Structures are given as structure tokens and as C-alpha cells.
N, C-alpha and C positions, 0 to 999 in steps of 0.2 A: 489252648482252645478249650472252652468248657464242654462238658460231655453232652449237654442238651442244646447246644447252639449249632446252627448250620453255617457253612462257609461257601461263599460264591467266589470263584476264582476267575479273574479277567485276564485272558491270555493276550499277548501282543498280536499285532496284525501280521498276516503272512501275505506275501506277494503272490497273486494268482493272475496269470496271463499278463494283461497290461494295466491292471489296477490293483490297489491294495484293498483287500476285503477283510473285515474283522471276523475272527473265529468266534463261533457261538460260545456262550459261557457254559461252564460245567458246574453243576450243583452237586456237592457231596452231601448225601443224606445224613441226618443226625445219628449219632451213636446212642442207642438206648441206654438209659441209666442202669437198668437191671438186665443182665444177659439172659437170653432165652435158652431153654434146653434144646440143643441141636445135636445132631449125630456126630458133628465134628466140632472140636473146640475152636477151630479157626475157620472162618469163612471169608472168602475174598469179597471186597466191597464191590457193589454193583457199579459198573462203569457205563458211561454214556459216550457214544461215538461222536467225534467232532464233525460237524457238518459245515460245509462252506456257506458263505453268505448268499442271500437270495440273488440269483443271477438276473432276476427280472427287475431289480432295483433301478430307478432312473439314474443315468450317468451324470457325473458332475458337469456343470456348465461353466465354460471359460468366457469371461467378459471380453477378452481380446479376440475371441472368435466372431464377435459382432462386426458388421461392416463399419468402416470409419464414420459414416454418416450417423449411424445410431449411437456410436460411442460419443460423438460430439454433442448429440442431443442430451445424453446423460451428463456430460461435463457442464453444459450450459444450465441445465436444471439445478445442478449442485453448486455452481461457482459463479454464474452470471447474476449478480445481485444488484447491479446498478451503480452503487458507489462503494468504494472501499476506503475505510478510515484507519489511520494509524494512531489509535488511542490518544485523543487530544487531552492536554492538561487544562487546568483552569484558565490559564492565559489564553489559550486558543479559543476556548468556548466563550469567554467574556469579551474578547476583542475581535471577533470575526463572525461573518455570516455563514461560513461554510459548514460549521459543525452543529448548527441548530437541528434538533431532532435526530442527531446522528444515531442515537441508540434505537431508533425505530426501524432502521434498515437491517435486513437479515445479514448474517455473516456467512461468508463463503465456507464451504466444507474443505478446508485446506488439507485435512488428513488424507484426502484422495491423492495428493502429490507424493505420499510416502508408500504407495502400493508397490510400484516397481518402476524401473527406469523408463519403459515405454509409456506407461500411463502418465508418469510425471511430465514427460516431454509433450504429450498430446494435451493433457489437461492444463498445463501451465500456459500454453499458447492461447487456449480459449479463455482462461481466467484473466490473463493480462490484456488481451485485445478487446474483451467485452465490457470491462468495467471502467468507470472514471475513478482515478486514484487521487484522493484528497491528500496532497503531500504536506508534511510538516513545514512550518515556516522556514526553518533552516535546513531544508532537505539536501542542499549541496554538501552539507557536512556529514551526511549519512552514507553508508555503503549502499551501492557500489559507486557512488559519485566521488566524494572526498576530493573536490577540486578547489580547495581553499587553503590558505595558510593557517587558518585557525584550527585548533585541535578538533579532530573528527568526533562525531557522536557515535558511540558504539551501538549502532542500530542498523539493521539490514532492511532496506525497503523492498528489494527484489534481487534476483541473481543478475550477474553481468549480462548473461545471455538474454535475460528477460527484457533488457532495454530495447531489443529489436522488436518486441511484440506490443509494448504499451502504446496506445493510440490516444488516450484521453487523460488529461491531468488537470488538477486544480491547484493553483498556487496563490500565495498572498503577497501583496505589496504592503509590507508591515514595518512599523517603527522599529521592531526588533532587529531588522536587517542591518540597521546602522546605529550602533550603540553610541551613546553620548560619551565623549571624552573631553576633559578640560583643556582649555587653551593655556598652554604652559608658558613659563618664562622664556624658554628657548623659542617658542613659536612667535612671541612678540618681538624677541631680539632679531629673529630672522626677518620679520616683516620690516622692522625699522632699518635694517641694512639695505633695503631696496630704495631706489631713488624716488623722490617725490612722495614719500610716505610720511604721514603725520605720526609723530612719536606717541607712545602710549599715554604719557603724562599730559599731552596736549589734546587728547581726544575727550569728547564728552561721554557720559555714560551711554547715551543712545548710540553714539558712533562705535563705541567698543562692542556693545551688544550686536549691532548690525554686522560688524566685522566677524565676530565669532559665529553668528547665525549663518552668514553667507558661506563661511568655511565649512560648516556642518552640511549645508545644502549641497555643496560639491561632493561631500562624502556620500550623501544620500543617493545622488545620481549615479555614482560609481557602483555602489552596492546593488542598487536596483538593476542597473545595466548588466552586472555580472550574473544576477539571478536569471534574468531573461535569456542571456547568452547561453547559459548552461542548459536551457531547454533543448539545445541541439544535441545533447548527449543521448537523447532518445533516438537512437539510430534509425529506427523503423519509420520515423516521421509521425508527427502528431496531427490528428485530424480535428481535435477538439481541445481548446484551452479555456479554462475558467480562471478568472482573475478576481481576487477579493481585495477591494480598496478600503474596507471598513476602517482599518487602523493605519491608514497611510499618512500618518503624521510625521513631521520632521523629528529629529532627535530630541529637540527641546519640547516639542508638543504644542507650539503656538501657531502652526500653520500646516496645511496639507498640500504639498508641492506636486499636485497631479501633473502639472506641466513638465515636471522633471522625469516622468515615466518614459523610458526609452521605447521606441517603436520599430527600430530596424529589425528586431527579431521576427516581426510579422512577415517580412519579405523572405527571410531566410528559411523559416519553418513552413510557411504557407498553410496555415490551418484552414479548414473548411468552416469552422465555427469558433467564434470568440464570444464568450459570455462574461460580462463585467458585473460584479456585485459591489455594493457598499458605497456607491456615489451618493453624496449628501444632497446635491441639488443640480439644477440644469447647468449652472456655471461650471461645475466640475466635469460634467459630461462634455461640455463645449471645450474645456481645456484638453481633454483626452483627444477629441477629434482634431483640434487645431495642432496639437503636437504631432499627430500622425501626418497631417497635411504638410507641416514644416519639414518632416523627414521624407516627403515624397509619396505619401499614400493618400489618395483622394478619398473624399467622403463616400463616393459611390463604390469604390473598391472595398472600403471597410464594410459597407452594408451588404453588398451583393457578392463580392468575391470571397470575402473572409467571414461573412455571416455575423457581423457584429450585432450584439444585442445587449442592452442595459437591462439587467434583471433585478427585480425586487425580491426580497425574501417572501416565500409563499408561492412564487411562480413555479410551475412544473419544470422538472429537469428534462431537457431534450438532448 
């Protein structure tokens, strides 16, 4: 230490009664560069008594001492943002209506979930039950679902316990759900083995295309049905389901089989509100209504019991 410099020593906290109070700092005065004439060659350094911290300082405030009602108000202010998006890619943005202007929505303050176990449990319940979750197209392949034979996507949408709290979701009936696969030699051989089936060489080009197309439509129906069936994995029950049909093309892309959209999930889940996006015209809306009627759900039930609404982009979210 230089002879003309002062040193400030910070001492650790000491425990006093029920709280930790910092000990006041001690300043050691500088040593003069030229000693003064004194009666004694050695003089003790002047010492300063340690004083306890100010007892009148305001006590620390514990968030968990607040009533539950006030804590919930804080959680809603920080985490109830309306819609929660899972970072869409270019495909999602270009082929769907759900992600338009997604970057204008505020993001929830998820760091609140890392404060402590009790705050996590309380805040997670508010976060999951208050927002509409815009799920990725293949959300069934994400954790905690992974109810498909296809390889899972290493992405966590929420905790397993959280499935009991989510009430509002947005899903897409999308071409990506049913990927195109070629009709192979084995497929044609299997078909020709059936009775009363025209052999491949005897079919016209149009007949071959129709055969392959119909086969893909069967796959479309199965994939769409599986997606809607998996909505039952939200164990707490869904009150609001938003469905985007913007990219509801078949695997080939030459038709939009809205009439293949399954409807039995409506009676199983019993949502209070169904909002449909992406219908191109009145005929597609009519196909949707007729398919529901074919599966036992009347038009009045759709409108008044399940709150069906066909929504255009730009309509407010309810």
C-alpha cells in the first residue's frame, strides 16, 4: 500500500437478532510521508468503534407475504399477454394466418417461474390458464405430448403438469400434417391382387392419378383426425379452440378437402368457443358445417353451444 493512499475496509455482515445488518466501514487514515516530531517514536493508530446498522432502516418486504389475490394480480400483469407464440419459422408465417403480427404481442415474463417453487406453481397456473397458446403445426411431436410414431421434436411446450391448466389453444389443419409419399411398386402390386381391380397397365393416366390421389386423401383424414383427437391430452379441458385452415391442402396440393376435417372431437372436448380461420369462400364454410352435421352436430349446436365463428384476419381476438 502506498504511503499517501487511504484504504477502506469492507467487513462482512454479522447476524444481529433476526436479521443480517452490515457493519459500518472503517477508514484508516493515510500515513504522512514525512514523520512529525513526537514525544514517542511509536504512536498507536486512531481507531473507530464499529457501530451497528441503523435500527430504523425499513425491514425487507417478502412478496409471499402478500395475500393470494394480490399475488395473482402481479402474475396476470406480468404473464397474461393474450397470445403465446412458439417462435414460428418461415413456413408457419407464409402458410398460416395465426402468426401475422405475432411480433407485436408482448412476451410473458417467464423468468418469474424461476424465483422459487411456490411462485412457480402459482404463476404457472395463471400463465397457462390466461393465454391462448398458438401451437406449432406438429405440436404432437413436441414434449410433453410425443404421441406419434414419428421422431419427436426436441422442444418443450410446457410441463406435463401444465396440461391441466391450459384452456385456450390454436392449431392448424395443414398440408404438413400429411407428407406426400410416392405410390410404390408394392402398392400397385397389392392393389392388383384385389378382386375386380384394373391392372396398372390397363389404367389411363387420369385413373392412375385418381387412384393415388384418393389414397393420399385417406391419409389426410387419418392425420387430421389424430391431431384433433390429441386435443384431449389437455386434461383440464379446453374452453377455446382456434383452427387455421389457411394451408389445408391435400398432400399433392390440388384440392382443399375441408369435408375431410373430423368433427367428433367437438363432442368429446366440448369447447365453449370455436374460431375458424383461413376459409377461402362460403363453399368451404358450408363443407365444414355439413361435415359436422353428418357426424351428429347440428348447425344450432355449432353456433350457440360451441360458439362457432368464422373469422377473417384483422378481426379482434375474443
